[in-house]
C-alpha positions, 0 to 999 in steps of 0.5 A: 291565928292570923288566918282568923284575923283576916276573916270576916262574918256577916252580921245579917246571915252569918256567912264567913268571908275573906277580908280583901283590900277595897279601893275607894269608894267601895265597899264589901257586900254579902252575896248570901244577903246582899248587906254590907260587910265592910267599906274602904276607910281612907281615914288613918287613925291619926286622922280619926283622933284629929276629928274626935278632938274636933269633935270634942271642941264642937260638943263643948261649943254646942252645949255652951253657946246659945242654939238659937236667940228669940227676940220681940219688941226689945226683949230678947231670950236665948237657950242652950242645950242645957236649958232645954233639958232644965226646962223639961224637967221642971214640968210634968214630963221629967222622963222627957227630960231624961231621955232628951238628956241622954239622947243629945248631951250624954250619949255624944259626951260618952261617944267622943270620950270612948273614941278618944280613949280608943284612938289615943292608944291605937295611935301607939299601935296597941289596944287600949285597956277595956278595948273590947268593952268600949267598942261594944259601948260604942256600937250600943250608943249609936242609935242613942245619940239623936244630935240629928234629931234635935238639929232638925227639931231646932231648925223646923223650930227657927223656920216656924218661929222666923215669921212671928219673931226675930229669930237668929240662930246661934252658935250652939246650932252651928256647932250642933250641925258640924258635930252631927255631921261629924259624928256620923262620920266618924262614929259609924259602923265603919269603926269597927275596923279597928278590931282587925287593926288592933 
């Protein structure tokens, strides 16, 4: 069994390789199809958990504080991520509001919660209850978490409206930008190396 734990299968062509240690900035490639098998991950479990807790704090900031404030002739209005979902849900495109809520609120919350659950137990050197289901859920949630798309849309809106109105980017937009980068960093494909560690 110890020999099987040291093997890795290419997810693109099913070729089997023996895992070997990598140095910083190195990645292992499949010789048959050229796909990336795994990369060197410099983060320890403690560092990943600390980044996960930071992501949870940023998620609270991104949802609680306004993304932007628009003002014109003394009148001002600000909007949070929840406000955008609520505004869309009151119109005739409720389905889009559900997709938006899933992509920018529920999927990131689930990602961070599952990561914290898995990494919390990994800190003690053991597998979390439901570890396999959590890891599969993290893999399935990755395409649905679209914070970077929301961030891009918010940045375009800020730039377009800046010529017409007074637009002030809010704390929520800064937290959203930081959270987008952090989620890409800690919830990317290299989270799969926890399978081997645990």
